[in-house]
C-alpha positions as CSV (number, residue, x, y, z in Angstrom):
1,M,-32.4,-22.5,2.6
2,Y,-30.1,-25.6,3.8
3,L,-29.0,-25.7,0.1
4,A,-28.4,-21.8,0.0
5,L,-25.4,-22.7,3.3
6,V,-23.4,-25.6,1.2
7,P,-21.5,-23.1,-1.2
8,L,-20.7,-20.7,1.9
9,A,-19.5,-23.7,3.9
10,M,-17.4,-25.6,1.4
11,T,-15.9,-22.1,0.7
12,V,-14.8,-22.5,4.0
13,A,-13.5,-25.4,4.5
14,F,-11.6,-24.9,1.2
15,A,-10.1,-21.8,2.9
16,L,-8.8,-23.7,5.8
17,T,-7.6,-26.6,4.0
18,A,-6.6,-25.6,1.1
19,R,-2.7,-24.8,2.3
20,R,-2.1,-27.4,4.4
21,L,-3.2,-29.5,0.7
22,A,-1.7,-27.6,-1.4
23,A,2.0,-28.3,0.7
24,L,1.3,-32.0,-0.8
25,L,0.9,-30.8,-4.3
26,S,3.3,-29.8,-6.8
27,G,4.0,-26.3,-7.4
28,R,1.7,-26.1,-10.6
29,A,-0.9,-28.8,-9.9
30,A,-1.8,-26.1,-6.5
31,A,-1.3,-23.3,-8.0
32,V,-3.4,-24.4,-11.2
33,L,-6.2,-26.2,-8.5
34,L,-6.1,-23.2,-5.7
35,T,-6.9,-20.7,-8.4
36,V,-9.4,-22.0,-10.3
37,G,-11.0,-23.5,-7.1
38,S,-11.0,-19.6,-5.3
39,L,-12.8,-18.7,-8.6
40,V,-15.6,-21.6,-8.6
41,C,-15.6,-21.1,-5.0
42,A,-16.2,-17.1,-5.5
43,L,-18.8,-17.2,-8.1
44,A,-20.7,-19.6,-6.6
45,S,-21.3,-17.9,-3.1
46,G,-21.7,-14.6,-5.2
47,L,-24.7,-16.3,-7.1
48,V,-25.8,-17.7,-3.6
49,L,-26.4,-13.7,-2.6
50,C,-27.7,-13.0,-5.1
51,A,-30.2,-15.4,-5.4
52,I,-30.6,-14.9,-1.6
53,A,-31.4,-10.5,-2.8
54,C,-33.3,-11.0,-5.4
55,L,-35.9,-12.9,-4.3
56,S,-36.6,-10.5,-1.2
57,L,-36.6,-7.6,-3.7
58,A,-39.1,-9.5,-5.6
59,Q,-41.6,-9.8,-2.8
60,F,-42.0,-5.8,-3.4
61,A,-45.0,-4.9,-5.5
62,P,-43.0,-2.4,-7.7
63,F,-40.4,-5.4,-9.0
64,A,-43.0,-7.6,-9.2
65,R,-45.2,-5.3,-11.7
66,L,-42.3,-4.7,-13.6
67,G,-41.2,-8.8,-14.1
68,R,-45.4,-9.1,-13.9
69,W,-45.2,-11.8,-11.2
70,S,-47.6,-12.8,-8.0
71,T,-45.6,-11.6,-5.0
72,S,-47.4,-13.6,-2.5
73,V,-46.4,-16.7,-4.2
74,V,-42.6,-15.5,-4.4
75,R,-43.4,-15.0,-0.2
76,A,-44.5,-18.4,0.1
77,S,-41.9,-20.0,-1.6
78,D,-39.3,-17.9,0.1
79,P,-37.9,-19.2,3.4
80,V,-34.5,-16.7,4.0
81,P,-35.9,-13.9,6.4
82,A,-36.0,-10.3,5.6
83,V,-33.4,-9.4,7.6
84,V,-31.2,-11.9,6.1
85,A,-32.2,-11.2,3.0
86,G,-31.4,-7.6,3.5
87,V,-27.7,-8.3,4.9
88,C,-27.5,-10.9,1.7
89,G,-28.2,-7.9,-0.7
90,T,-26.0,-5.6,0.9
91,L,-22.9,-8.1,0.8
92,A,-23.2,-8.4,-2.9
93,I,-23.5,-4.8,-3.6
94,V,-20.7,-4.1,-1.7
95,L,-18.5,-7.2,-2.9
96,L,-19.2,-6.5,-6.7
97,A,-18.2,-2.9,-6.3
98,A,-15.3,-4.3,-4.6
99,S,-14.6,-6.6,-7.4
100,F,-14.7,-3.7,-10.3
101,V,-12.3,-1.5,-8.5
102,R,-10.0,-4.7,-8.2
103,I,-10.4,-5.6,-12.2
104,V,-9.5,-1.8,-13.3
105,G,-6.6,-1.7,-10.6
106,S,-4.8,-4.6,-12.1
107,A,-5.3,-4.1,-15.5
108,R,-3.9,-0.6,-14.7
109,R,-0.8,-2.4,-13.4
110,L,-0.9,-5.4,-15.8
111,T,-1.0,-2.6,-18.5
112,A,2.0,-0.2,-17.1
113,S,4.2,-3.5,-16.7
114,A,3.1,-4.5,-20.1
115,R,4.3,-1.1,-21.5
116,L,7.3,-0.8,-19.4
117,C,8.5,-4.3,-20.4
118,R,7.9,-3.6,-24.3
119,S,10.1,0.0,-23.1
120,H,13.1,-2.4,-22.3
121,Q,12.9,-5.0,-24.8
122,R,12.8,-1.8,-27.6
123,R,16.2,-0.5,-26.2
124,D,18.1,-2.5,-23.7
125,A,16.8,-5.8,-23.4
126,A,18.1,-9.2,-25.6
127,D,15.6,-12.3,-25.7
128,G,13.0,-11.5,-22.6
129,L,16.4,-10.8,-20.6
130,L,17.5,-6.8,-18.7
131,V,20.9,-7.0,-17.1
132,L,20.7,-3.6,-14.6
133,R,23.9,-2.1,-13.3
134,D,23.2,-1.4,-10.0
135,T,24.9,-2.7,-7.4
136,A,21.8,-3.9,-5.3
137,P,21.3,-8.0,-6.1
138,E,18.0,-8.3,-7.5
139,A,16.2,-10.5,-9.5
140,Y,12.5,-10.5,-10.9
141,A,10.0,-11.2,-13.9
142,L,7.4,-8.3,-14.9
143,A,4.3,-9.5,-16.3
144,G,4.2,-8.8,-20.0
145,W,3.0,-9.9,-23.7
146,P,5.4,-11.5,-23.3
147,G,6.9,-10.7,-20.1
148,L,10.4,-9.7,-19.0
149,T,13.3,-11.2,-16.8
150,V,15.4,-8.7,-14.8
151,V,18.5,-8.9,-12.9
152,T,21.4,-6.7,-11.5
153,S,25.0,-6.9,-12.1
154,G,24.8,-7.4,-8.2
155,M,23.2,-9.9,-7.9
156,L,25.1,-11.7,-10.6
157,R,28.4,-10.9,-8.7
158,C,27.4,-13.1,-5.8
159,L,26.1,-16.5,-8.1
160,T,28.3,-18.6,-9.6
161,A,27.6,-19.9,-13.5
162,A,25.3,-22.7,-12.1
163,E,23.6,-20.2,-9.7
164,R,23.0,-17.6,-12.5
165,R,21.4,-20.2,-14.6
166,A,19.0,-21.7,-12.1
167,L,17.6,-17.7,-11.0
168,L,17.1,-17.4,-14.3
169,A,15.0,-20.2,-15.2
170,H,13.2,-19.6,-12.1
171,E,12.1,-15.8,-13.1
172,W,11.7,-17.2,-16.7
173,A,9.1,-19.7,-15.6
174,H,7.4,-16.8,-13.9
175,V,6.9,-15.3,-17.6
176,A,6.6,-18.3,-20.0
177,H,3.4,-19.9,-17.5
178,H,2.2,-16.1,-16.7
179,H,2.2,-16.8,-13.0
180,F,0.9,-12.7,-12.7
181,L,-2.3,-14.5,-13.8
182,Y,-2.8,-16.5,-11.1
183,V,-2.0,-14.3,-8.6
184,Q,-4.0,-11.5,-9.8
185,L,-7.1,-13.7,-10.5
186,T,-6.7,-15.4,-6.9
187,T,-7.2,-11.9,-5.8
188,L,-9.7,-11.1,-7.5
189,A,-12.0,-14.1,-5.9
190,A,-10.6,-12.8,-2.6
191,T,-11.7,-9.7,-3.1
192,A,-15.0,-10.9,-4.4
193,N,-15.6,-13.5,-1.1
194,P,-12.9,-12.6,1.9
195,V,-12.8,-15.9,3.2
196,L,-10.9,-16.7,0.4
197,W,-8.2,-14.3,1.0
198,P,-5.9,-16.8,2.8
199,L,-5.7,-18.2,-0.4
200,V,-3.7,-15.1,-2.1
201,H,-0.7,-15.9,-0.3
202,T,-1.0,-19.9,-1.0
203,V,-1.4,-19.5,-4.8
204,H,1.7,-16.8,-4.4
205,L,3.9,-19.9,-2.7
206,A,2.2,-22.4,-5.5
207,V,3.8,-20.2,-8.3
208,E,7.2,-19.4,-6.1
209,R,7.5,-23.5,-6.0
210,W,6.5,-24.5,-9.6
211,A,9.2,-21.8,-10.8
212,D,11.7,-23.9,-8.3
213,E,10.5,-26.9,-9.8
214,D,11.5,-25.2,-13.8
215,A,14.7,-24.1,-12.1
216,V,15.5,-27.7,-10.8
217,A,14.5,-29.4,-14.6
218,S,16.6,-27.0,-16.6
219,V,19.9,-27.8,-14.2
220,G,20.1,-30.7,-14.5
221,D,17.3,-32.0,-11.6
222,D,20.3,-30.7,-9.3
223,R,18.0,-29.7,-6.3
224,G,20.4,-29.2,-4.1
225,L,22.1,-26.5,-6.8
226,V,18.7,-24.5,-7.0
227,V,18.4,-25.1,-2.8
228,D,22.1,-23.2,-2.6
229,T,20.7,-20.2,-5.5
230,L,18.1,-20.0,-3.0
231,A,19.8,-19.6,0.2
232,R,22.5,-17.3,-1.6
233,A,20.3,-14.9,-3.5
234,G,18.1,-14.4,-0.3
235,L,21.2,-13.7,1.9
236,A,22.5,-11.1,-1.0
237,R,19.3,-9.5,-0.7
238,S,18.8,-9.3,3.2
239,G,21.0,-6.3,3.6
240,Y,19.4,-3.9,0.8
241,R,16.2,-2.4,0.8
242,D,13.3,-3.8,-1.5
243,R,12.9,-2.4,-4.6
244,I,11.1,-4.9,-6.6
245,P,7.8,-3.1,-8.6
246,V,4.7,-3.6,-7.8
247,G,3.4,-6.8,-9.1
248,A,7.1,-8.5,-10.3
249,L,8.0,-12.1,-8.7
250,A,11.5,-12.4,-7.5
251,A,13.1,-15.6,-6.3
252,A,14.4,-14.7,-3.4
253,R,11.7,-12.1,-2.2
254,S,9.1,-14.4,-0.5
255,E,9.0,-18.3,1.6
256,V,12.4,-19.0,0.9
257,A,12.6,-21.8,3.7
258,Q,9.6,-23.6,3.3
259,R,10.3,-23.6,-0.6
260,V,13.8,-25.4,0.1
261,D,11.8,-27.9,2.4
262,A,9.4,-28.8,-0.2
263,L,12.6,-28.8,-2.5
264,L,14.0,-31.4,-0.2
265,A,10.9,-33.1,0.6
266,P,11.4,-36.9,0.3
267,A,9.3,-38.7,-2.3
268,A,7.0,-40.3,-0.5
269,L,5.2,-37.0,0.6
270,R,4.1,-36.3,-2.9
271,V,2.6,-39.9,-3.8
272,P,-0.7,-38.5,-2.7
273,R,-1.2,-36.2,-5.1
274,A,-4.1,-37.7,-7.3
275,V,-5.9,-38.1,-3.8
276,I,-5.5,-34.3,-2.7
277,A,-6.2,-32.9,-6.4
278,A,-9.6,-35.0,-6.5
279,G,-10.8,-34.0,-3.2
280,L,-10.0,-30.4,-3.6
281,S,-11.6,-30.7,-7.2
282,A,-14.5,-32.5,-5.0
283,V,-15.1,-29.5,-2.9
284,V,-14.7,-27.0,-5.5
285,L,-17.3,-28.8,-7.5
286,C,-19.9,-29.6,-4.3
287,A,-20.0,-25.7,-4.4
288,A,-21.1,-25.0,-7.8
289,L,-23.5,-27.3,-7.9
290,S,-24.9,-26.5,-5.4
291,S,-24.7,-22.9,-6.1
292,L,-26.4,-23.7,-9.3
293,A,-29.4,-25.1,-7.9
294,V,-29.9,-22.3,-6.1
295,G,-29.8,-20.2,-8.5
296,L,-32.4,-22.6,-10.6
297,H,-34.7,-22.7,-7.5
298,S,-35.2,-19.0,-7.5
299,H,-35.7,-18.8,-11.2
300,D,-38.2,-21.6,-10.6
301,I,-40.1,-19.8,-7.8
302,V,-40.2,-16.5,-9.7
303,E,-41.1,-18.4,-12.9
304,A,-44.2,-20.0,-11.1
305,A,-45.4,-16.5,-9.8
306,Q,-45.5,-15.0,-13.8
307,Q,-47.6,-18.0,-14.5
308,L,-49.8,-17.8,-11.8
309,R,-50.7,-14.5,-11.9
310,G,-50.9,-15.1,-15.5
311,A,-53.7,-17.8,-14.7
312,A,-55.4,-15.4,-12.8
313,H,-55.5,-12.2,-15.4
314,R,-57.2,-14.8,-17.9
């Protein structure tokens, strides 16, 4: 019973500390660690819920006859109250159904985005870049195989030549590193375990910071230029309605102030990356190992019940 609580406790701890700790990591490290961690925590907590529910169902005679095990052994070895097991089983079913719906919805959106990218690339896009004749200042990246960087003529008129290079490098980083998948996978993990919902915003911010860092590298490590680009693009968009397609990633759309702070943060704040990464990895590993132990223990209980029934029949 105590072992089953470990993945749930680790998931809560991961969700509460991830945003603060991610601020101390680079955008790339934060996006990778948080995405992998959220998936592992969601799987770990889901495994625990399913194991508890399955042990409860194993105590009913119809399932025992089907699996050929002894209900008395399972009942004596299961420390979880029936009410708790029932709640866990209900949660497992609801969250699995929600996750399936999320997977189908995400697949449809990504497929539609990829189809739109291919359509534009055949007609009016060159080298993965599409320039729209539109006075509204917009710039965003569309998911696809490959993706597409979209910028309007209105946005280009707002920026200098150097700022245009920084903006396009930011958007191309989203396409090149498949940032859409990080956001979608974290959203899927949060659907499977609602405790992880705060991580969706954190991962979204992390991939934007990752793209900002790529933009800095593309303009000769000129952080001031990228900061000016974000500020100018953000101000240009402020007077217009949001016309970015669902699922697109845009440089000047989200958390510009936090990203500027990250770009201008002194190097001293970026020193403990290895320590922070090791801490987050330890939390995730602990959740994974404890859930695996719960699953193996549940399997051992059922196996012992099967052996006892087999011996009784002999």
